Every structure is written in structure tokens, then in C-alpha cells.
C-alpha angles and dihedrals in degrees: 000000000000092000091050091052094047100048091052089079107007121066114255101246092040089054090053089047092054091049093057096036095058092039089061090052090053091047092052090051091050095046099032094125095044100053097117118144113216127217113279093030096124097066143057092330091062091044095052093044089052092050090049090051094051090049096046100036117007102048097035092049093049092048093044097049091046096042095051090065089071106025127074117243090245094060091041089055093053093048091047087056090063092071094096091052093052089044091054093046094048091046090053095046102041112009106047094251096149092098091061097050119105133172088244091057093048092049089048092054092048091047092051093050090048088055091052091047090051091054098045101026098087090050099049111128124179119181093193095230121141096246090059090055089052089049091052091050091049094052092045087051088051091055093048096048091043088055092049090052092050092055092045090052092052089055094045097044094045099053107021121103095166103054101041124191102281094040089048090053093052095042092052093050093046090052089049091049091054091049092048091045091057091047091049094050092047097046111020106020127225113349115257104227092190088074088070091062095089117086091233092059103039093043089051091051093048092050094046095045100041103035107018096041116016101039094027094057093045088057095038096053088051090053092049090053095046103037106020131251101284097048092043091051091059089080083092087073090064095060099080099047092044092049091048092048092050090048090054095046099042102034100024092238114161120227117245120230091257092049094049092048092046093051091049091050091050091053088049090053090056090060090048090054093052115110113256110228113228112233116225122202114224127186115234113215117211 
């Protein structure tokens, strides 16, 4: 909703730039006393963290903000739900993720996507114009690059003692800001700060930068480290039921049969994706 409000008056790439710019300010405030650069920072560690940031933040944000100009929220929601699938595929192909794949996980992913499709399916509207096709390609590209970034972050966060979690978060957003800044200058020119004067725009930017980027990525990187890339990426399954619940609570809107069933199926998929603890039999000596 915040993105839709913002891009009504602010150009797409500039909107994404503002989102990351103000997120970095919030991150610096949060981690002000922990900003210590370790030995070996200015090398391959910084390079790989920057690449991961551009893949997981810079490119996805630019594609998402641009694509949502031409694609309905319903279709965007379905495509956003494909992130865990791309994460699983990329993990299998390039990051040795085969050992973590189980039939239960695959069924959980399919179940979650079915729930999303059930929620948004009846609302899907495609006008058939060329711009909508470009928008679809952009949002699919967002999901793929987001998935690449998730896998890269798992590798970086698991084995890196130089760029620790909070430094990694800031480095990745700074690299993304540079990328977005170049895109903005090449396509939209210098940002017009006066466009942020309206409450609709500056409140959207504050929400997107503080909650959807700063705090969200702090939590998300922790989830990647603790649970792995595929399981962490399934947070996208929570978006539809939470949005529907808030809509019902705040605006008094009743859930349709399809929406209620879809939300229930998504919650079921979360249980299917939980790790099954192996029971070990131990002999008790008396």
C-alpha cells in the first residue's frame, strides 16, 4: 500500500532510492555504538557483501517499484509468493542445498503457494497490454534476484567473522543505495525533494524505510542465519493472511470463502515447513 501511494507522485527508482537512503540513517542510529570495522574489511569480504546487497535489495527494489506501476496488486502478490521456490531452486543448483531438501518441505512450499493462489486467484485481472507483460517480467525478476541474495546472505552470515551481522546489513544497503543512485541519475535525473513534502509521500517513505527495510532486514538476516534460506524465505507466505486480517480488523471487511480457506492453507504450510526433530532412543541404565 505504501509503495502504491508513493509511486503515484514520486518516480519509481527515486522512490526505491529514498526507501534505502532513510533506512541506512535508521540503521546507523540503531548500531551507532557497534560500528567497528575489523581487520580485512577492505577486500573480498566487502566485495561479496556488496554483491549480495545489490542482489537482495538494490535490484529487487528497483524492479518491484517499477513493475507495480503496470501490474495489479493481486498478481504481484502471487508472484511474490514464488520467492521460496526460486530460493529452493537456486540453493539446489548453486549452493549445495540438496542435503536440506525433504518431501515434507517441497509439499509445504506447494501448499503455501496454493493458499496464495486461492486468495488472489478470483481477483486476477490481466488487461493484456504490453506494459503489463513488462511489469510481470520485472516482478518475476525481483523474486529471482531476491532469492539469489537470500542464498548469498546465508553463505556470508554463516562463515564470515569480518563482516558481522550489523555491519553486513549496513554494507548491503549502502551498496544498494549506490546502485539505485546510478539508476536514478541515468533514468529520472536528480531527485526532487519537494515531492516528499506531502504527508502521503513522507509517511510512506518513513514506513517503508524504517519498518519494511531497516527493522525487517535486521530480523530477516537473523532468520536466514538461524533457519536457512529456504525456510526464511517462506515469510512471504504470511503477507496475504496478515493483510487480510488487518483489513478485517481496521476496515471491518469480511473475508470471503476463498480468502479464509487460503489463509488457513498458508498457516498449514508453515507447520509442514517446520523441521521434524529426529527422535533418538537412549537406553537408561538403572
